[in-house]
C-alpha positions in Angstrom: 1.6 -4.4 -32.6 3.5 -1.3 -31.7 6.1 -0.1 -34.3 7.9 2.2 -31.9 8.0 3.2 -28.2 7.6 6.9 -27.5 9.8 8.4 -24.8 9.3 11.8 -23.0 12.0 13.3 -20.8 11.3 15.9 -18.1 14.6 17.3 -16.7 17.4 17.9 -19.1 20.2 18.3 -16.7 23.4 16.2 -16.4 21.7 12.8 -16.2 19.1 13.8 -18.7 21.8 14.8 -21.2 23.4 11.4 -20.7 20.1 9.6 -21.3 19.6 11.5 -24.6 23.2 10.8 -25.7 22.7 7.1 -25.1 19.3 7.0 -26.8 20.8 8.7 -29.9 24.2 7.1 -30.1 23.0 3.5 -29.4 19.7 3.7 -31.2 20.5 0.9 -33.6 21.8 -1.4 -30.8 18.7 -0.7 -28.7 16.3 -1.3 -31.6 18.0 -4.7 -32.1 17.5 -5.6 -28.5 13.9 -4.3 -28.2 12.6 -5.1 -31.6 11.3 -1.5 -32.4 12.9 1.9 -32.0 12.8 4.0 -28.9 11.7 7.4 -30.2 12.5 10.5 -28.1 9.4 12.5 -28.7 9.7 15.4 -26.2 12.2 16.8 -23.8 11.0 19.4 -21.2 13.2 21.7 -19.1 13.0 25.3 -17.9 16.2 26.0 -19.7 16.1 25.0 -23.4 18.9 27.2 -24.6 22.0 25.8 -22.7 24.3 23.6 -24.8 24.2 20.0 -23.4 26.5 18.6 -26.1 23.7 16.8 -27.9 21.7 17.9 -30.9 17.9 17.4 -30.9 15.6 17.6 -33.8 13.4 20.8 -34.0 10.2 20.7 -32.0 11.4 18.2 -29.4 12.4 20.8 -26.7 9.8 22.4 -24.6 9.6 24.4 -21.4 6.3 22.9 -20.4 6.2 19.5 -18.7 2.5 19.2 -19.7 3.7 18.8 -23.3 5.2 15.6 -22.3 2.4 14.4 -20.0 -0.4 15.1 -22.4 1.3 13.8 -25.6 -0.5 10.6 -26.7 2.6 9.5 -28.6 4.6 9.1 -25.4 4.5 5.7 -23.7 7.2 6.2 -21.1 7.9 9.4 -19.1 11.4 9.9 -17.6 11.4 12.0 -14.5 14.9 13.5 -14.0 14.0 16.7 -12.2 15.0 15.6 -8.7 13.5 16.9 -5.4 10.1 16.1 -4.0 7.1 18.3 -4.9 7.2 18.8 -8.6 8.8 15.5 -9.3 6.2 13.6 -7.3 3.4 15.3 -9.1 4.9 14.7 -12.5 5.2 10.9 -11.7 1.6 10.7 -10.3 0.2 12.7 -13.2 2.0 10.5 -15.8 0.7 7.3 -14.1 -2.8 8.7 -14.0 -2.6 9.1 -17.8 -1.6 5.5 -18.2 2.0 6.3 -18.9 4.9 4.2 -17.6 7.5 6.0 -15.5 11.3 5.8 -15.0 13.0 7.9 -12.3 16.4 8.3 -10.8 15.0 10.2 -7.8 16.2 8.3 -4.7 15.1 11.0 -2.2 11.6 11.0 -3.6 11.3 7.2 -3.5 12.8 7.1 0.0 10.2 9.5 1.4 7.2 8.9 -0.9 7.9 5.5 -2.3 4.9 3.7 -0.9 2.5 6.2 -2.5 4.2 5.9 -5.8 4.4 2.1 -5.7 0.7 2.0 -4.9 -0.2 4.4 -7.8 1.8 2.3 -10.2 -0.1 -0.8 -9.2 -3.5 1.0 -9.2 -2.9 2.4 -12.7 -1.4 -0.9 -14.0 1.8 0.8 -15.2 5.5 -0.1 -14.8 7.9 2.0 -12.7 11.6 1.8 -13.3 14.1 3.2 -10.8 17.4 1.3 -11.4 19.4 4.5 -11.4 18.1 5.6 -7.9 20.6 3.5 -5.8 23.8 2.5 -7.6 24.0 4.7 -10.7 25.2 2.3 -13.4 25.2 -0.7 -10.9 22.2 -3.0 -11.6 21.3 -3.6 -7.9 17.6 -3.0 -8.2 17.2 -5.7 -10.8 19.4 -7.9 -8.7 17.1 -7.5 -5.7 13.8 -7.7 -7.6 14.7 -10.5 -10.1 18.1 -12.1 -9.7 17.7 -12.8 -6.0 13.9 -13.2 -6.0 14.2 -16.8 -4.7 16.4 -15.7 -1.7 15.8 -14.4 1.8 18.3 -11.5 1.7 20.3 -11.9 4.9 22.3 -8.8 4.7 23.2 -5.8 2.6 26.5 -3.9 2.9 26.9 -1.0 0.6 29.3 1.8 -0.3 26.5 3.8 -2.0 27.9 7.4 -2.0 30.8 8.1 -4.2 31.6 11.5 -2.7 32.1 10.1 0.8 34.1 7.2 -0.6 36.4 9.5 -2.5 37.0 11.6 0.7 37.7 8.6 2.8 39.9 7.0 0.1 42.0 10.2 0.0 42.2 10.5 3.7 43.4 6.9 3.9 46.0 7.2 1.1 47.3 10.7 1.9 46.8 11.1 5.6 45.0 14.4 5.2 42.1 15.7 7.3 38.5 15.7 6.4 38.2 19.5 5.7 41.2 19.5 3.4 40.1 16.5 1.4 36.5 17.9 1.2 37.8 21.1 -0.3 39.9 19.1 -2.8 36.9 17.0 -3.8 34.8 20.2 -4.3 37.5 21.6 -6.6 37.6 18.3 -8.5 33.8 18.4 -8.9 33.1 15.3 -6.9 31.5 17.1 -4.0 28.7 19.7 -4.1 29.1 23.2 -2.8 26.8 22.0 0.0 28.0 18.5 0.6 25.7 17.8 3.6 23.6 15.0 2.0 26.7 13.1 0.9 29.1 13.5 3.9 26.4 13.2 6.6 25.1 10.0 5.2 21.7 11.3 4.1 22.1 10.3 0.5 23.2 6.8 1.6 20.2 6.5 3.9 17.8 7.3 1.1 19.4 4.5 -1.0 19.5 2.0 1.8 15.8 2.6 2.6 14.9 1.7 -1.1 17.0 -1.5 -1.0 15.5 -2.5 2.3 12.0 -1.9 1.0 12.7 -4.1 -2.0 14.7 -6.8 -0.2 12.1 -7.4 2.6 8.8 -6.2 1.1 8.2 -3.7 3.8 7.4 0.0 3.9 10.4 1.9 5.3 10.3 5.3 7.0 13.7 6.8 6.2 13.7 8.5 9.6 14.0 5.0 11.1 17.3 4.5 9.4 20.1 5.4 11.8 22.3 7.9 10.0 25.8 9.1 10.8 28.3 10.8 8.5 32.1 11.0 8.2 32.8 14.7 9.1 34.0 13.8 12.6 36.6 11.3 11.5 40.3 12.2 11.9 43.4 10.8 10.2 44.3 9.4 13.6 41.3 7.0 13.4 42.3 5.9 10.0 45.9 5.2 11.2 44.6 3.1 14.1 42.2 1.2 11.8 45.2 0.2 9.7 47.1 -1.0 12.8 44.1 -3.3 13.6 43.9 -4.5 9.9 40.8 -2.5 9.1 39.7 0.1 6.5 37.1 2.7 7.3 34.2 3.1 4.8 30.8 4.8 5.0 28.4 1.9 4.7 24.7 1.4 4.4 24.0 -1.8 6.3 20.9 -3.9 6.5 20.5 -7.2 8.3 17.5 -9.5 8.6 17.0 -11.7 11.7 14.1 -12.9 13.8 11.6 -11.2 11.5 13.1 -7.8 12.1 15.4 -5.6 10.0 18.4 -3.5 11.0 18.9 -0.5 8.8 21.8 1.9 9.5 24.3 4.2 7.8 27.6 5.1 9.5 31.4 4.9 9.2 32.4 1.3 9.6 35.7 -0.5 10.1 35.8 -3.5 7.8 38.7 -6.0 7.3 41.2 -4.5 4.8 41.2 -7.8 2.9 37.5 -7.7 2.2 36.3 -6.9 -1.4 34.4 -3.7 -0.3 37.5 -2.4 1.5 39.3 -2.4 -1.9 36.8 0.0 -3.4 38.4 3.5 -3.7 37.6 6.8 -5.3 34.1 7.6 -6.5 33.2 4.0 -7.1 30.4 2.2 -5.3 30.1 -1.4 -4.2 27.2 -3.4 -2.8 27.5 -6.8 -1.2 24.3 -8.8 -1.0 24.1 -12.0 1.0 21.2 -14.4 0.1 20.4 -17.6 2.0 20.7 -19.5 -1.3 23.0 -17.5 -3.5 25.5 -16.5 -0.7 27.7 -13.5 -1.3 27.3 -11.3 -4.4 29.3 -8.1 -4.8 28.3 -5.5 -7.4 30.8 -2.8 -8.2 30.8 0.2 -10.5 30.3 3.9 -10.9 27.5 5.1 -8.7 26.9 8.5 -10.3 27.7 10.5 -13.4 25.8 11.3 -16.6 26.6 8.2 -18.6 26.5 5.5 -15.9 23.3 6.8 -14.4 21.9 7.4 -17.9 22.7 3.8 -18.7 20.5 2.6 -15.9 17.7 4.9 -16.9 17.7 3.6 -20.5 17.9 0.0 -19.2 14.6 0.6 -17.5 13.1 2.1 -20.6 14.2 -1.0 -22.5 12.6 -3.3 -19.9 9.4 -1.4 -20.0 9.4 -1.4 -23.9 9.8 -5.2 -23.9 6.9 -5.5 -21.5 4.7 -3.3 -23.7 5.5 -5.3 -26.8 4.7 -8.6 -25.2 1.7 -7.4 -23.2 3.5 -8.2 -19.9 3.2 -4.9 -18.1 3.4 -5.5 -14.4 5.4 -8.7 -14.8 7.7 -7.5 -12.0 5.9 -5.6 -9.2 7.3 -2.1 -8.8 8.2 -2.8 -5.1 9.5 -6.4 -5.8 6.7 -8.0 -3.8 3.1 -8.1 -5.0 1.5 -4.9 -3.6 -1.0 -6.8 -1.4 1.9 -9.0 0.0 4.0 -6.2 1.4 4.2 -6.5 5.2 5.3 -3.9 7.8 8.4 -5.2 9.5 9.9 -3.7 12.7 13.0 -1.7 12.0 15.2 -2.5 14.9 16.1 0.7 16.9 19.8 1.4 16.9 20.1 1.0 20.6 19.1 -2.7 20.2 21.8 -3.7 17.7 25.1 -5.4 18.7 28.5 -4.9 17.2 32.2 -4.8 17.8 33.4 -1.3 18.6 36.4 0.9 18.2 36.7 3.7 20.8 39.3 6.5 20.8 39.5 8.4 24.1 41.5 11.6 24.3 42.7 11.8 27.9 45.2 13.5 30.2 48.2 11.2 30.7 47.9 10.5 34.4 47.9 7.3 36.5 44.7 5.2 36.7 43.0 6.6 33.6 42.9 3.3 31.7 41.7 1.4 34.8 38.9 3.9 35.3 37.8 3.6 31.6 37.9 -0.2 31.6 36.1 -0.2 35.0 33.1 1.7 33.5 33.1 -0.5 30.4 33.1 -3.6 32.5 30.2 -2.2 34.6 28.2 -1.9 31.4 29.1 -5.5 30.2 31.5 -4.4 27.5 34.5 -6.7 27.1 37.8 -5.3 25.8 39.6 -7.3 23.1 42.7 -5.0 22.7 44.1 -1.7 23.8 46.6 0.8 22.2 48.0 3.3 24.7 50.5 5.9 23.6 53.9 6.4 25.3 54.0 8.6 28.4 53.4 12.3 27.9 52.7 13.3 31.5 50.4 16.2 31.8 49.5 16.1 28.1 46.5 14.8 26.2 47.1 11.4 24.6 44.9 8.9 22.8 43.8 5.6 24.4 42.3 3.3 21.8 40.1 0.3 22.8 38.6 -2.4 20.6 35.8 -4.4 22.1 34.2 -7.8 21.8 30.6 -7.8 20.7 28.5 -5.5 22.8 25.1 -3.8 22.7 24.7 -0.3 21.4 22.6 0.6 24.4 25.4 -0.4 26.8 28.1 1.3 24.8 26.3 4.6 24.7 25.5 4.4 28.4 29.2 3.8 29.1 30.3 6.8 27.0 27.7 9.0 28.7 29.5 8.1 32.0 33.0 8.4 30.7 33.0 11.5 28.5 32.2 14.0 31.4 35.1 12.7 33.5 37.7 15.3 34.3 40.6 13.6 32.5 38.7 13.3 29.2 39.4 16.3 26.9 36.9 15.7 24.1 34.0 13.5 23.2 35.0 9.9 22.4 35.3 8.8 18.8 33.2 5.7 18.3 33.3 3.6 15.1 31.4 0.3 14.7 33.3 -2.7 13.4 32.0 -5.4 11.0 33.4 -8.5 9.6 35.2 -10.3 12.4 32.9 -11.7 15.0 35.1 -12.3 18.0 
C-alpha cells in the first residue's frame, strides 16, 4: 500500500506556480480526500531563479527535465511547458517509464491527441487533461463521466476568455475591436500577439478535444472551421441588439445522422440565453445530452489558480486510482481505445443556419431588390430587413436576417453580390443560433 504519491512538475510558469501553491496550501485537505499525501518531489524549469511567490524546499528545483522523468519516487508527471515538440516528447517519455501524466496543453492534444491517447493505453497509465479546455471548469470530467450515458447532441461553448472580454467590452461600450484589443492587452487579458485568441485558433483546439471525447472519434483540427472576431464592427453589435441577439465567439459541435459539425465563429445568440449573459474573461459551455438535456458549466477559463485547480484535480483522481489499483478505469479518450470510430466531420459548406448579413451599399434606387433577387436565386429566404434612411449618393448599411439556409448557397450568393458596383466593401456575415424560424 502506497504511503504517498510522488508528483513531478515540468514547467514552472504561471500555471505551474498555481499548481505548486495549491499543493502546498491545501496539502492537508488533499490528504484527507486522497488518503495519503501528494508529495511534490521535483520541479523542473529552465529558469529556477525567478520568484514565483512560493517557497520550495531545497533540492526540489532543477533545470533538467530528466531529473523528473528518471526519478523513481515520482508517480505522476505534470507537463506544463506548452507548445508541441518538447512537451510531446516529455509526455511520451514519462508514459514509457510507466508514469502517469497530467497536462494542460490543449494545442498539443488537438494536434497529437490520438498518438498520446494510444500511448497512454499501451503503457497502461492514466492521462489527465481537465485544464486543457475550460481552465477551472470541469468539462472534461462532465464529458467522460457525468454524461457517459448520453449521446451528446450539441456543444456550445465560450471557450476563450480573451475574445469574450473583447466582445463584452465592445458590446457594453460601443468601442471598436482595435481599441478594445489594446485595452485588453494593457490589462493583461490579451497576449502581445493575440492571434490564437482573437482568430479562434485557441477555441478550435479546445473544441476539437471536446468533440473527440463526446463522440469517440479522432479529430483533425484542420477540419474545424475557424473564424475570428477581428472583422466585427460596433455597427454589427448594435444591429444584433435590435434583433434581440448578442454576439459571442462560440465553439459549436452538433451530432446528426452519424456525422459531426465542428466550427468556431462569431455567433448571434438570443440575449436571453444563459451563454449570452457570460461577460468578461469568463467561459461557459452548454452541453445537450439526449437523456440529461441542457447542462451549462460556467467559470474562469484561464489563470494560475483556476487552471491549477483543474491540474491538481487530475492528480487527485490519478492518486485515487493508484491507491485502489484502478488505473485505466476511465479511458483517456472517454471511449475504450479499440471502440473509437472515425466519424465524418461535416464540411462547412454543408451546414445550415440562420444568417445575418450587413451590406454596405451606395444609396441608389433598386439596390435592395437586386440583393434580394440574388438571394432568392440561391434559395435564401429573407425574414427581416433594416434599411437606413435615405442618404443619396452615400454608402449606407442594408441589414438582412434570413430564414434557415445552406452555407453553400449563402457563400455563392455573396460571391455574386460583393463584386457589384454598388457594394462598397465585403459583406459582413454572422451565423445565428437559437431561434429556428
